[in-house]
RONURO-492726 format. One line per field, with one value per residue (C-alpha): residue in three letters; x, y negated, z. Coordinates in Angstrom, 2 decimals. Each point is the difference from the previous one (the first is absolute). Layout:
BEGIN
vexvex <- ala_...;
x <- X_...;
y <- Y_...;
z <- Z_...;
This chain:
BEGIN
vexvex <- met_ser_asp_ile_gln_asp_leu_ile_asp_ala_leu_val_lys_phe_arg_asp_glu_arg_asp_trp_ala_gln_phe_his_asp_ser_lys_asn_leu_ala_thr_ala_ile_gly_ile_glu_ala_ala_glu_leu_asn_glu_leu_phe_leu_trp_lys_thr_ile_arg_glu_ser_glu_gly_val_asp_arg_glu_arg_ile_lys_glu_glu_leu_ala_asp_val_ile_ala_tyr_ala_leu_met_leu_ala_his_lys_his_gly_ile_asp_val_lys_glu_ala_val_leu_glu_lys_ile_ala_lys_asn_ala_ala_lys_tyr_pro_val_glu_lys_ala_lys_gly_thr_ala_ala_lys_tyr_thr_asp_leu;
x <- 134.53_-1.17_-0.82_2.94_2.13_-1.46_0.72_3.90_0.03_-1.45_2.51_3.25_-1.19_-0.31_2.76_2.26_-1.33_1.70_2.95_-0.41_0.58_4.01_-2.19_-1.90_2.42_-1.54_1.10_-1.84_-2.93_-0.32_0.45_-2.39_-2.44_0.26_0.41_-3.93_-1.05_0.96_-1.94_-3.04_0.81_-0.19_-4.29_-0.44_2.67_-1.99_-3.75_-2.20_-1.54_-3.35_2.36_2.48_-3.15_-0.97_3.77_0.02_-0.61_1.88_3.46_-0.16_-0.68_3.44_2.20_-1.13_0.52_3.72_-0.25_-0.49_1.69_3.84_-1.36_-0.97_3.42_1.93_-1.93_1.39_3.08_0.67_-2.40_-3.12_-3.23_-1.96_-2.93_1.76_1.59_-3.11_-2.08_2.98_-0.28_-3.62_0.76_2.92_-2.16_-2.83_2.29_1.12_-3.40_-3.26_-2.79_-1.52_3.42_0.15_-3.61_-1.13_3.51_2.71_3.06_2.96_0.04_2.84_-3.37_-2.67;
y <- -223.80_0.92_-2.96_1.19_-0.85_-3.32_-0.33_0.35_-1.74_-3.06_0.16_0.62_-2.91_-2.07_1.25_-0.01_-4.01_-0.90_1.95_2.03_3.49_-0.25_-0.06_2.80_3.14_3.39_-1.45_-3.13_1.02_3.07_-2.16_-3.03_2.66_0.36_-3.47_-0.05_3.08_-1.32_-3.24_1.84_1.77_-3.16_-1.34_2.87_-0.15_0.08_0.03_2.83_2.09_-2.59_-2.71_1.81_0.37_-3.98_-0.82_-2.30_1.42_-2.69_0.55_3.89_-0.37_-2.52_2.55_3.11_-1.78_-0.15_2.72_1.68_-1.96_0.45_3.81_-0.32_-2.41_3.20_3.05_-1.95_-0.41_3.36_1.23_1.63_0.41_-1.53_2.02_3.23_-0.32_-0.60_2.26_2.71_-0.89_0.12_4.03_0.12_-1.17_2.58_3.21_-1.65_-1.21_3.18_-1.51_2.48_-0.29_-3.48_-1.69_-2.45_0.45_-2.43_2.57_0.57_2.82_1.73_0.26_1.16;
z <- 124.99_3.37_2.94_2.02_-3.32_-0.21_4.13_-0.88_-3.45_2.00_3.20_-2.43_-1.90_3.59_0.98_-3.29_-0.65_3.49_-0.65_3.21_-1.65_1.67_3.64_-0.55_0.23_1.69_4.12_-0.51_-1.67_2.28_3.51_-1.92_0.60_2.75_0.99_-1.84_2.03_3.20_-0.78_-0.62_2.69_1.80_-1.01_1.85_3.49_3.52_-1.48_1.10_-2.91_-0.41_-0.14_-2.66_-2.14_0.13_-1.28_-2.49_-3.55_-1.85_2.36_-0.19_-4.05_-0.72_2.42_-1.40_-3.01_0.64_1.48_-3.23_-2.47_1.57_0.19_-4.14_-0.15_1.91_-2.64_-2.37_0.13_0.76_-3.21_2.59_-2.12_3.21_-0.91_-0.25_3.07_1.74_-1.30_0.39_4.08_0.06_-1.02_2.30_2.72_-1.36_0.78_2.85_1.33_-1.03_0.06_2.08_2.93_-0.64_-0.06_2.86_1.42_0.16_1.26_-2.01_-1.96_1.97_2.84_-2.01;
């Protein structure tokens, strides 16, 4: 079994022990991802780049775990293989951002 599936299984067990599946519809899971991502962003709000690199690692870890957990639960709900989805996205991005055009630039693929 994969590490990702182990995480999903642990999350489902946690959720089911509390009878929370009733709240885990697609809309609420997607909304929770956005809210938790905003909480992660808040850690960096109004900080300089230098200050942002000094944000407490434990706080980053906690908020990032929330984002990942809800993302895994949404993927699980829709039968999406997370590893496959990420690898497919990397391949799509590789086509949009070929190394010879994208290396060292943050330009969007339409501007390369």
